[in-house]
C-alpha atoms as one frame of an Amber mdcrd trajectory, in Angstrom:
protein
 -18.374   7.185   2.530 -18.461   4.013   0.406 -15.370   2.613  -1.244 -15.089
   0.436  -4.293 -11.969  -0.638  -6.091 -11.857  -2.322  -9.504 -11.829  -6.040
  -9.931  -8.420  -7.404  -8.948  -6.395 -10.258 -10.320  -3.794 -12.090  -8.260
  -0.942 -13.170 -10.469   1.393 -16.145 -10.225   4.803 -15.040  -9.007   7.933
 -17.020  -9.681  11.561 -16.110  -9.216  14.292 -16.339 -11.822  17.948 -15.381
 -11.436  18.407 -14.694 -15.131  21.205 -12.371 -16.227  18.940 -10.489 -18.580
  15.280  -9.589 -18.904  13.488  -9.127 -22.177  13.148  -5.500 -23.371  14.679
  -3.869 -20.276  17.944  -5.789 -19.769  20.056  -2.633 -19.486  18.082  -1.531
 -16.443  19.101  -4.361 -14.130  22.882  -4.121 -13.816  24.029  -4.650 -10.243
  20.745  -5.861  -8.806  20.553  -8.734  -6.345  17.701 -10.688  -7.922  15.270
 -10.701 -10.824  11.683 -11.456  -9.846   9.840 -12.821 -12.849   6.039 -12.533
 -12.803   4.326 -14.422 -15.629   0.827 -13.230 -16.454  -1.419 -16.266 -16.154
  -5.090 -17.095 -15.952  -6.512 -16.407 -12.501  -8.017 -18.982 -10.173  -9.548
 -18.920  -6.711  -7.149 -18.751  -3.769  -7.971 -19.351  -0.132  -6.613 -17.068
   2.578  -5.484 -20.185   4.428  -2.953 -20.836   1.655  -0.604 -18.165   2.978
  -2.260 -16.562   6.031  -2.381 -17.963   9.551  -5.030 -15.493  10.674  -7.354
 -12.950   9.041  -9.305 -10.242  10.814 -11.513  -7.313   9.866 -10.922  -3.864
  11.370 -13.846  -1.480  10.730 -12.556   2.040  11.376 -15.034   3.762  13.666
 -17.073   6.493  11.967 -17.822   9.552  14.112 -18.226  13.245  13.317 -14.511
  13.628  14.044 -13.260  10.583  12.178 -14.976  10.350   8.778 -12.458   9.444
   6.064 -12.750  10.620   2.478  -9.753   9.159   0.606  -7.672   6.643   2.539
  -4.204   6.925   1.008  -1.784   5.660   3.629  -1.826   3.661   6.845   0.988
   3.322   9.366   0.906   1.080  12.421   2.565   2.363  15.604   4.510   0.278
  18.105   1.478   0.199  20.438  -0.644  -1.311  17.643  -2.630   1.859  17.005
  -3.415   2.659  13.368  -2.717   6.104  11.886  -4.596   6.911   8.682  -3.817
   9.626   6.135  -6.784  11.051   4.205  -5.373  13.108   1.311  -8.672  14.619
   0.203  -9.132  16.310   3.585  -5.481  16.474   4.765  -6.697  14.537   7.776
  -4.587  12.452  10.172  -6.540  10.115  12.438  -5.494   7.547  15.026  -7.504
   4.393  15.720  -6.995   1.574  18.183  -5.988  -1.928  16.989  -9.705  -2.809
  16.945 -10.627   0.266  14.854 -11.990   2.384  17.716 -11.352   6.097  17.074
  -8.805   7.547  19.486  -7.790  11.038  18.362  -6.909  13.395  15.552  -3.293
  14.298  14.896  -2.898  18.017  14.237  -5.440  20.011  12.267  -5.837  22.080
   9.115  -5.304  25.803   9.538  -2.766  28.607   9.434  -1.712  28.677  13.064
   1.876  27.836  13.947   0.939  24.275  14.999  -1.357  23.563  12.014  -0.846
  22.390   8.432  -2.528  23.484   5.187  -2.269  20.563   2.750  -0.275  17.422
   3.469   1.604  15.484   0.820   2.871  12.565   2.940   3.327  11.271   6.485
   5.783   8.972   8.246   5.994   7.261  11.619   9.166   7.266  13.724   9.262
   4.034  15.756  12.289   5.256  17.718  10.470   8.228  19.270   6.784   7.413
  18.618   6.373  10.587  16.563   4.360  11.324  13.443   5.976  13.500  10.767
   3.665  15.328   8.361   4.955  17.059   5.221   2.975  20.274   4.633   3.086
  21.082   0.939   2.394  24.869   0.668   4.636  25.879   3.579   7.611  23.568
   2.791   7.409  22.350   6.380   7.861  19.125   8.299   5.427  19.013  11.231
   6.147  16.742  14.218   3.398  15.348  16.496   3.154  12.725  19.209   0.659
   9.872  18.962  -1.862  11.745  21.087  -1.918  14.442  18.405   0.017  17.094
  20.312   2.203  19.436  18.260   5.891  19.121  19.123   7.859  21.244  16.646
   8.322  21.983  12.956  11.139  22.463  10.479  11.234  24.279   7.138  12.747
  22.434   4.183  13.639  23.376   0.621  11.165  21.185  -1.252   7.449  21.667
  -1.532   6.325  18.102  -2.227   7.523  14.503  -2.156   7.637  11.353  -0.054
   9.231  10.834   3.342  10.674   7.904   5.305  12.470   7.424   8.622  15.809
   5.734   7.865  16.997   5.441  11.463  16.738   7.319  14.747  18.752  10.246
  13.359  17.994  10.444   9.627  15.152  10.991   7.174  14.953   9.933   3.539
  12.923  12.084   1.162  12.057  11.596  -2.506  11.663  14.940  -4.276  11.779
  16.346  -7.773  13.066  19.535  -9.345  12.238  21.139 -12.664  15.369  22.555
 -14.277  15.362  24.027 -17.785  12.143  22.180 -18.581  13.537  18.834 -17.426
  12.220  17.021 -14.388  14.859  15.524 -12.112  13.972  13.024  -9.420  16.306
  12.719  -6.482  16.487  11.251  -3.017  17.606  13.452  -0.147  19.105  12.104
   3.065  18.782  14.599   5.908  19.074  14.792   9.667  15.882  13.871  11.493
  14.969  17.539  12.079  15.384  18.204   8.339  17.812  21.069   8.958  20.964
  19.462   7.564  21.290  17.739   4.198  23.637  14.745   4.345  23.518  13.829
   0.664  21.458  14.125  -2.511  21.163  11.177  -4.898  19.759  11.644  -8.376
  17.363   8.940  -9.522  18.473   7.953 -13.015  15.545   5.624 -13.605  13.801
   6.359 -16.932  10.441   8.087 -16.513   8.079   9.701 -19.042   8.532  13.374
 -19.898   6.775  15.147 -17.041   5.090  17.892 -19.021   1.445  17.981 -17.987
   1.753  15.405 -15.200   3.145  14.846 -11.706   4.665  11.443 -11.022   5.898
  10.648  -7.522   8.383   7.938  -6.547   6.944   5.266  -4.266   8.545   4.945
  -0.832   7.547   2.142   1.552   8.988   0.665   4.708   9.287  -2.704   6.360
  11.091  -3.570   9.605  13.447  -0.610   9.455  14.176  -0.890   5.718  13.068
   1.637   3.107  12.323   0.465  -0.434  11.678   2.918  -3.246  10.990   2.998
  -6.968  10.032   5.510  -9.616   6.476   5.393 -10.872   6.031   2.888 -13.721
   9.551   1.512 -13.102  10.337  -2.140 -12.404  13.535  -1.439 -10.475  13.225
  -1.597  -6.676  16.034   0.035  -4.691  16.825   0.319  -1.007  17.494   3.737
   0.532  19.849   3.898   3.497  21.972   6.595   5.121  24.846   5.351   2.921
  22.903   5.850  -0.310  20.612   4.221  -2.878  21.243   0.599  -3.909  19.322
  -1.408  -6.554  17.935  -4.599  -5.050  15.280  -6.209  -7.273  14.092  -6.009
 -10.843  10.464  -7.066 -11.286   9.891  -8.372 -14.792   6.700  -9.252 -16.624
   8.625 -10.624 -19.615   7.302  -9.116 -22.852   4.503  -7.398 -20.911   6.956
  -5.072 -19.130   6.888  -1.408 -20.215   9.438  -1.052 -23.066  12.268   1.380
 -22.360  11.603   3.340 -25.552   8.227   4.439 -24.162   9.970   6.542 -21.521
  11.200   8.887 -24.253   7.603   9.919 -24.948   5.685  12.796 -23.413   3.441
  11.776 -20.556   0.290  12.109 -22.684   1.739   9.834 -25.358   2.999   7.435
 -22.694  -0.467   7.288 -21.118  -2.057   6.596 -24.506   0.381   3.740 -25.033
  -0.705   2.197 -21.730  -4.371   2.537 -22.578  -3.931   1.067 -26.060  -1.830
  -1.865 -24.815  -3.989  -3.526 -22.165  -1.562  -6.428 -21.656   1.171  -4.159
 -20.269   1.757  -4.616 -16.520   3.774  -2.459 -14.114   4.627  -2.446 -10.435
   2.962  -0.233  -7.851   4.132  -1.382  -4.403   6.684  -3.945  -3.311   7.246
  -5.535   0.104   9.858  -8.095   1.096   9.103 -10.143   4.213  11.130 -13.077
   5.579   8.843 -15.623   3.927   7.158 -13.773   1.035   7.489 -11.272  -1.761
   4.306  -9.190  -1.963   3.772  -7.044  -5.043   0.906  -4.748  -5.960   0.810
  -4.530  -9.737  -1.356  -2.525 -12.108  -2.865  -3.858 -15.309  -5.362  -1.772
 -17.264  -5.315   0.560 -14.235  -6.656  -2.230 -12.007  -4.864  -3.128  -8.787
  -3.471  -6.652  -8.672  -1.570  -8.603  -6.043   1.172 -11.186  -6.477   2.404
 -13.452  -3.677   5.475 -15.703  -3.712   6.947 -17.887  -1.021  10.675 -17.183
  -0.658  11.564 -20.398   1.156  10.717 -24.078   0.996   8.670 -25.049  -2.034
   8.400 -21.404  -3.209   4.716 -21.798  -3.972   2.882 -18.948  -5.663  -0.747
 -17.888  -5.384  -3.012 -16.115  -7.818  -6.712 -15.453  -8.107  -9.401 -13.237
  -9.519 -10.984 -13.503  -6.055  -9.463 -13.993  -2.644 -11.796 -16.150  -0.592
 -11.615 -15.756   3.174 -12.117 -19.361   4.178 -10.838 -18.569   7.682 -14.002
 -16.729   8.691 -17.175 -18.562   9.617 -17.695 -22.150   8.504 -16.075 -23.761
   5.444 -19.103 -25.992   4.915 -21.417 -23.012   4.412 -19.858 -20.753   1.753
 -20.549 -17.077   2.299 -20.365 -15.177  -0.975 -19.552 -11.867   0.701 -16.323
 -13.193   2.213 -14.661 -12.855  -1.185 -12.613  -9.682  -1.181 -11.366  -7.865
  -4.257  -8.755  -5.173  -4.867  -6.399  -6.149  -2.033  -4.413  -2.903  -2.118
  -1.601  -3.123   0.406  -1.621  -0.099   2.710   0.932  -1.078   5.326   2.899
  -3.963   6.750   4.194  -4.393  10.264   5.930  -7.500  11.531   4.153 -10.478
   9.971   0.862  -8.618   9.370  -0.247  -7.007   6.115  -3.001  -4.376   6.175
  -5.253  -4.143   3.120  -8.181  -1.876   2.400 -11.152  -4.202   2.155 -13.838
  -2.955  -0.227 -17.222  -3.585   1.419 -20.762  -2.657   0.495 -23.956  -3.111
   2.497 -25.463  -6.576   2.154 -29.106  -6.398   1.013 -31.493  -7.662   3.678
 -33.246 -10.091   1.332 -29.943 -11.693   0.303 -28.866 -12.024   3.902 -32.231
 -13.573   4.853 -31.790 -16.100   2.040 -28.289 -16.913   3.297 -29.581 -17.491
   6.837 -32.157 -19.900   5.470 -29.396 -21.847   3.688 -27.649 -22.281   7.016
 -30.804 -23.641   8.625 -31.233 -26.047   5.713 -27.628 -27.326   5.731 -26.792
 -27.302   9.443 -29.111 -29.199  11.764 -27.257 -28.869  15.060 -28.632 -25.765
  16.887 -25.317 -25.001  18.596 -23.443 -25.077  15.316 -26.160 -22.955  13.711
 -25.759 -20.254  16.351 -21.978 -20.318  16.018 -22.086 -19.817  12.241 -24.813
 -17.186  12.384 -23.017 -15.173  15.049 -19.928 -14.852  12.814 -21.902 -13.819
   9.775 -24.029 -11.360  11.713 -20.783  -9.789  12.866 -19.616  -9.499   9.259
 -23.050  -8.195   8.204 -22.601  -5.289  10.652 -19.059  -4.658   9.397 -20.415
  -4.174   5.891 -22.650  -1.348   7.101 -19.644   0.669   8.293 -19.458   4.254
   7.004 -15.655   4.326   7.174 -13.157   2.076   5.401 -12.657  -1.467   6.642
  -9.122  -2.825   6.916  -8.269  -6.456   6.437  -5.407  -7.585   8.644  -3.710
 -10.699   7.291  -1.113 -12.425   9.431   1.320 -14.245   7.150   2.370 -17.818
   7.822
């Protein structure tokens, strides 16, 4: 299965502690900080600007481990990588190097099987995987080896799930009452059997008729961030409740509040007819960086901002991996586009790296350039060995992850 994502633009990210934001000022009361992202012309950025190490992880392709639609990745405490394939409701576990280890559960109608998964979560306190089975309203619990442990029926049939602590789950769900869609966050005991509290999400969203919009939920170092789709407000979900934390503004390119009063079809037309409008997909806060996946004209973008020191920002239409191979011999295939963040653990960010096979004639021409530019045989062999390794990675039939260790 080959993967290709649209061309991506990295945007400059700067921070402003303004008391108001153009067009959406009423939406930011009580937040801790406004993150202002100006839309600027892209340039080329080197991985070495904000990464200390970059590595490729080709996920091994076997008859048991072929991935159709890689939607989510979680990294366990032992470094193993769990992937969620929504198109096949498939949970797979790979080693830190991408070697296939085992499946987790299976599709079926037996007591220990699921039918169609809507989301997964990893519990670092017990090394368990939780899978939310949509048709049966069931949370399924597995160990990392893929063994079924137990299951619990819940009220809701679809949503997002997060582990808040060793004893509690956070779930984002929606209900349709009297033709109105209501988003809410549910805090429950870890087994899902007892509801601790329900918190209605009052963020403005388009009228849901004819569309399903799910809140984003994402985790970092024991913290759970969440936001409604298309919204710029990022909140933190804890056992105590939901607290607004950041407002991500694109100045006059932010979605106007009045658009949320439209039906979804009209809202979607507005987006398509206003290509300059930008909105937030995924947000991560690390000790040294803000990392934001944004969407412009339905293309994935990435914004990076240093939180400390000089607070530098980085933006580019291409991300060039200058930390692979030799800087003196540029390798055009080490540019990577569409850096969609899939997961973050510790100081490492995992992206899906869009790769395509390198034509043999182009690779032969590249090898000849090395021979022409580098005269020392030992240096030639060193450079060629790295690029031959990357050449093989590009032939992989499963997705390739890019693991970036932040400075």
